[in-house]
N, CA, C and O atoms as a GROMACS GRO file, in nm:
protein
  256
    1UNK      N    1   1.116  -1.332  -0.668
    1UNK     CA    2   1.120  -1.211  -0.588
    1UNK      C    3   1.268  -1.175  -0.567
    1UNK      O    4   1.352  -1.263  -0.546
    2UNK      N    5   1.297  -1.046  -0.573
    2UNK     CA    6   1.435  -1.002  -0.550
    2UNK      C    7   1.448  -0.936  -0.413
    2UNK      O    8   1.351  -0.884  -0.358
    3UNK      N    9   1.568  -0.939  -0.362
    3UNK     CA   10   1.598  -0.879  -0.232
    3UNK      C   11   1.582  -0.728  -0.242
    3UNK      O   12   1.636  -0.666  -0.333
    4UNK      N   13   1.509  -0.667  -0.148
    4UNK     CA   14   1.490  -0.522  -0.153
    4UNK      C   15   1.616  -0.442  -0.121
    4UNK      O   16   1.620  -0.321  -0.144
    5UNK      N   17   1.719  -0.507  -0.069
    5UNK     CA   18   1.843  -0.438  -0.035
    5UNK      C   19   1.943  -0.441  -0.150
    5UNK      O   20   1.997  -0.338  -0.189
    6UNK      N   21   1.968  -0.561  -0.206
    6UNK     CA   22   2.072  -0.573  -0.308
    6UNK      C   23   2.022  -0.620  -0.444
    6UNK      O   24   2.100  -0.623  -0.540
    7UNK      N   25   1.896  -0.655  -0.456
    7UNK     CA   26   1.831  -0.698  -0.582
    7UNK      C   27   1.872  -0.837  -0.629
    7UNK      O   28   1.839  -0.874  -0.742
    8UNK      N   29   1.943  -0.916  -0.547
    8UNK     CA   30   1.969  -1.057  -0.582
    8UNK      C   31   1.841  -1.136  -0.558
    8UNK      O   32   1.747  -1.087  -0.496
    9UNK      N   33   1.840  -1.261  -0.607
    9UNK     CA   34   1.725  -1.347  -0.583
    9UNK      C   35   1.711  -1.372  -0.433
    9UNK      O   36   1.810  -1.395  -0.364
   10UNK      N   37   1.588  -1.369  -0.384
   10UNK     CA   38   1.567  -1.390  -0.240
   10UNK      C   39   1.582  -1.538  -0.205
   10UNK      O   40   1.561  -1.626  -0.288
   11UNK      N   41   1.620  -1.562  -0.082
   11UNK     CA   42   1.637  -1.697  -0.029
   11UNK      C   43   1.515  -1.725   0.059
   11UNK      O   44   1.482  -1.643   0.145
   12UNK      N   45   1.448  -1.839   0.040
   12UNK     CA   46   1.330  -1.869   0.122
   12UNK      C   47   1.357  -1.861   0.272
   12UNK      O   48   1.267  -1.827   0.349
   13UNK      N   49   1.479  -1.892   0.314
   13UNK     CA   50   1.514  -1.888   0.456
   13UNK      C   51   1.509  -1.744   0.512
   13UNK      O   52   1.477  -1.723   0.629
   14UNK      N   53   1.542  -1.645   0.427
   14UNK     CA   54   1.548  -1.506   0.472
   14UNK      C   55   1.447  -1.417   0.401
   14UNK      O   56   1.456  -1.294   0.407
   15UNK      N   57   1.352  -1.477   0.336
   15UNK     CA   58   1.256  -1.403   0.254
   15UNK      C   59   1.201  -1.281   0.326
   15UNK      O   60   1.162  -1.295   0.442
   16UNK      N   61   1.195  -1.166   0.267
   16UNK     CA   62   1.216  -1.134   0.125
   16UNK      C   63   1.361  -1.104   0.091
   16UNK      O   64   1.389  -1.059  -0.020
   17UNK      N   65   1.454  -1.127   0.182
   17UNK     CA   66   1.594  -1.094   0.160
   17UNK      C   67   1.669  -1.214   0.102
   17UNK      O   68   1.619  -1.326   0.100
   18UNK      N   69   1.792  -1.186   0.055
   18UNK     CA   70   1.873  -1.295  -0.002
   18UNK      C   71   1.963  -1.358   0.103
   18UNK      O   72   2.011  -1.470   0.085
   19UNK      N   73   1.987  -1.287   0.213
   19UNK     CA   74   2.081  -1.337   0.313
   19UNK      C   75   2.053  -1.273   0.448
   19UNK      O   76   1.974  -1.179   0.460
   20UNK      N   77   2.119  -1.326   0.548
   20UNK     CA   78   2.109  -1.269   0.683
   20UNK      C   79   2.164  -1.127   0.684
   20UNK      O   80   2.112  -1.039   0.754
   21UNK      N   81   2.271  -1.105   0.608
   21UNK     CA   82   2.333  -0.973   0.601
   21UNK      C   83   2.233  -0.868   0.554
   21UNK      O   84   2.220  -0.762   0.616
   22UNK      N   85   2.162  -0.895   0.444
   22UNK     CA   86   2.065  -0.799   0.392
   22UNK      C   87   1.949  -0.780   0.490
   22UNK      O   88   1.898  -0.669   0.504
   23UNK      N   89   1.908  -0.887   0.557
   23UNK     CA   90   1.803  -0.874   0.659
   23UNK      C   91   1.851  -0.783   0.772
   23UNK      O   92   1.773  -0.702   0.822
   24UNK      N   93   1.977  -0.797   0.812
   24UNK     CA   94   2.033  -0.712   0.918
   24UNK      C   95   2.048  -0.567   0.873
   24UNK      O   96   2.026  -0.475   0.952
   25UNK      N   97   2.085  -0.547   0.746
   25UNK     CA   98   2.094  -0.410   0.693
   25UNK      C   99   1.958  -0.344   0.700
   25UNK      O  100   1.946  -0.228   0.739
   26UNK      N  101   1.854  -0.417   0.661
   26UNK     CA  102   1.718  -0.363   0.666
   26UNK      C  103   1.676  -0.331   0.810
   26UNK      O  104   1.618  -0.226   0.835
   27UNK      N  105   1.706  -0.421   0.903
   27UNK     CA  106   1.674  -0.398   1.043
   27UNK      C  107   1.745  -0.272   1.093
   27UNK      O  108   1.687  -0.191   1.164
   28UNK      N  109   1.872  -0.258   1.056
   28UNK     CA  110   1.948  -0.140   1.096
   28UNK      C  111   1.885  -0.011   1.046
   28UNK      O  112   1.886   0.090   1.116
   29UNK      N  113   1.830  -0.014   0.925
   29UNK     CA  114   1.762   0.105   0.871
   29UNK      C  115   1.639   0.139   0.953
   29UNK      O  116   1.610   0.257   0.976
   30UNK      N  117   1.566   0.039   0.997
   30UNK     CA  118   1.449   0.065   1.082
   30UNK      C  119   1.492   0.122   1.217
   30UNK      O  120   1.432   0.218   1.266
   31UNK      N  121   1.595   0.064   1.275
   31UNK     CA  122   1.638   0.104   1.408
   31UNK      C  123   1.700   0.244   1.412
   31UNK      O  124   1.686   0.314   1.513
   32UNK      N  125   1.768   0.286   1.305
   32UNK     CA  126   1.830   0.418   1.308
   32UNK      C  127   1.740   0.527   1.251
   32UNK      O  128   1.780   0.644   1.245
   33UNK      N  129   1.618   0.491   1.210
   33UNK     CA  130   1.522   0.591   1.165
   33UNK      C  131   1.529   0.624   1.017
   33UNK      O  132   1.468   0.721   0.973
   34UNK      N  133   1.601   0.545   0.938
   34UNK     CA  134   1.607   0.570   0.793
   34UNK      C  135   1.471   0.551   0.728
   34UNK      O  136   1.437   0.620   0.632
   35UNK      N  137   1.394   0.456   0.779
   35UNK     CA  138   1.258   0.435   0.729
   35UNK      C  139   1.164   0.511   0.820
   35UNK      O  140   1.166   0.492   0.942
   36UNK      N  141   1.084   0.598   0.762
   36UNK     CA  142   0.989   0.676   0.841
   36UNK      C  143   0.858   0.690   0.767
   36UNK      O  144   0.854   0.683   0.644
   37UNK      N  145   0.753   0.709   0.840
   37UNK     CA  146   0.623   0.737   0.783
   37UNK      C  147   0.603   0.888   0.792
   37UNK      O  148   0.613   0.946   0.900
   38UNK      N  149   0.574   0.950   0.680
   38UNK     CA  150   0.555   1.095   0.678
   38UNK      C  151   0.435   1.133   0.764
   38UNK      O  152   0.334   1.063   0.767
   39UNK      N  153   0.448   1.246   0.831
   39UNK     CA  154   0.341   1.293   0.918
   39UNK      C  155   0.337   1.444   0.917
   39UNK      O  156   0.440   1.510   0.899
   40UNK      N  157   0.219   1.500   0.935
   40UNK     CA  158   0.206   1.644   0.946
   40UNK      C  159   0.193   1.686   1.091
   40UNK      O  160   0.171   1.804   1.120
   41UNK      N  161   0.207   1.591   1.183
   41UNK     CA  162   0.198   1.620   1.326
   41UNK      C  163   0.322   1.696   1.371
   41UNK      O  164   0.429   1.680   1.314
   42UNK      N  165   0.308   1.779   1.475
   42UNK     CA  166   0.426   1.847   1.529
   42UNK      C  167   0.530   1.747   1.576
   42UNK      O  168   0.496   1.636   1.619
   43UNK      N  169   0.656   1.785   1.569
   43UNK     CA  170   0.765   1.695   1.607
   43UNK      C  171   0.762   1.659   1.754
   43UNK      O  172   0.801   1.549   1.791
   44UNK      N  173   0.717   1.751   1.837
   44UNK     CA  174   0.714   1.719   1.979
   44UNK      C  175   0.593   1.781   2.046
   44UNK      O  176   0.526   1.868   1.989
   45UNK      N  177   0.565   1.738   2.163
   45UNK     CA  178   0.444   1.778   2.234
   45UNK      C  179   0.444   1.927   2.268
   45UNK      O  180   0.337   1.988   2.272
   46UNK      N  181   0.562   1.985   2.291
   46UNK     CA  182   0.567   2.128   2.324
   46UNK      C  183   0.515   2.213   2.209
   46UNK      O  184   0.442   2.310   2.231
   47UNK      N  185   0.550   2.177   2.086
   47UNK     CA  186   0.500   2.251   1.970
   47UNK      C  187   0.348   2.240   1.961
   47UNK      O  188   0.280   2.338   1.932
   48UNK      N  189   0.296   2.122   1.987
   48UNK     CA  190   0.151   2.102   1.983
   48UNK      C  191   0.081   2.186   2.090
   48UNK      O  192  -0.021   2.249   2.062
   49UNK      N  193   0.136   2.187   2.210
   49UNK     CA  194   0.076   2.265   2.320
   49UNK      C  195   0.077   2.414   2.286
   49UNK      O  196  -0.024   2.482   2.305
   50UNK      N  197   0.190   2.465   2.236
   50UNK     CA  198   0.199   2.606   2.200
   50UNK      C  199   0.098   2.642   2.090
   50UNK      O  200   0.035   2.747   2.096
   51UNK      N  201   0.085   2.557   1.992
   51UNK     CA  202  -0.010   2.582   1.883
   51UNK      C  203  -0.154   2.584   1.936
   51UNK      O  204  -0.233   2.669   1.896
   52UNK      N  205  -0.186   2.491   2.024
   52UNK     CA  206  -0.321   2.486   2.080
   52UNK      C  207  -0.348   2.609   2.166
   52UNK      O  208  -0.458   2.664   2.162
   53UNK      N  209  -0.249   2.654   2.243
   53UNK     CA  210  -0.266   2.774   2.325
   53UNK      C  211  -0.289   2.898   2.238
   53UNK      O  212  -0.372   2.982   2.272
   54UNK      N  213  -0.217   2.908   2.128
   54UNK     CA  214  -0.237   3.022   2.036
   54UNK      C  215  -0.378   3.020   1.978
   54UNK      O  216  -0.443   3.125   1.971
   55UNK      N  217  -0.424   2.904   1.938
   55UNK     CA  218  -0.559   2.893   1.881
   55UNK      C  219  -0.665   2.926   1.986
   55UNK      O  220  -0.763   2.995   1.956
   56UNK      N  221  -0.647   2.878   2.107
   56UNK     CA  222  -0.743   2.906   2.213
   56UNK      C  223  -0.746   3.055   2.248
   56UNK      O  224  -0.853   3.110   2.276
   57UNK      N  225  -0.631   3.120   2.247
   57UNK     CA  226  -0.628   3.263   2.280
   57UNK      C  227  -0.696   3.346   2.171
   57UNK      O  228  -0.747   3.455   2.201
   58UNK      N  229  -0.700   3.300   2.050
   58UNK     CA  230  -0.770   3.370   1.941
   58UNK      C  231  -0.922   3.361   1.962
   58UNK      O  232  -0.995   3.455   1.932
   59UNK      N  233  -0.968   3.247   2.013
   59UNK     CA  234  -1.111   3.222   2.029
   59UNK      C  235  -1.168   3.284   2.156
   59UNK      O  236  -1.284   3.324   2.158
   60UNK      N  237  -1.088   3.293   2.261
   60UNK     CA  238  -1.138   3.342   2.389
   60UNK      C  239  -1.147   3.494   2.389
   60UNK      O  240  -1.057   3.563   2.342
   61UNK      N  241  -1.261   3.548   2.443
   61UNK     CA  242  -1.270   3.694   2.456
   61UNK      C  243  -1.174   3.743   2.562
   61UNK      O  244  -1.156   3.677   2.665
   62UNK      N  245  -1.112   3.856   2.538
   62UNK     CA  246  -1.016   3.912   2.634
   62UNK      C  247  -1.091   3.988   2.741
   62UNK      O  248  -1.186   4.059   2.711
   63UNK      N  249  -1.049   3.974   2.868
   63UNK     CA  250  -1.117   4.046   2.978
   63UNK      C  251  -1.088   4.196   2.967
   63UNK      O  252  -0.984   4.237   2.916
   64UNK      N  253  -1.183   4.276   3.014
   64UNK     CA  254  -1.170   4.422   3.006
   64UNK      C  255  -1.092   4.475   3.118
   64UNK      O  256  -1.071   4.596   3.127
   0.00000   0.00000   0.00000
């Protein structure tokens, strides 16, 4: 198995990485948001609320 950061042979002590340095580089990528799971959800709750209000206003009959 090769290290996912630098492609050297992995070390059993740091598996799947080759060293503590590469393990720390990987951790840093997780912590700063470099690794993300794609989503179609709104970025924040305000966008979701506004979208739901627009949809509800389309469905509700308007008072006379």
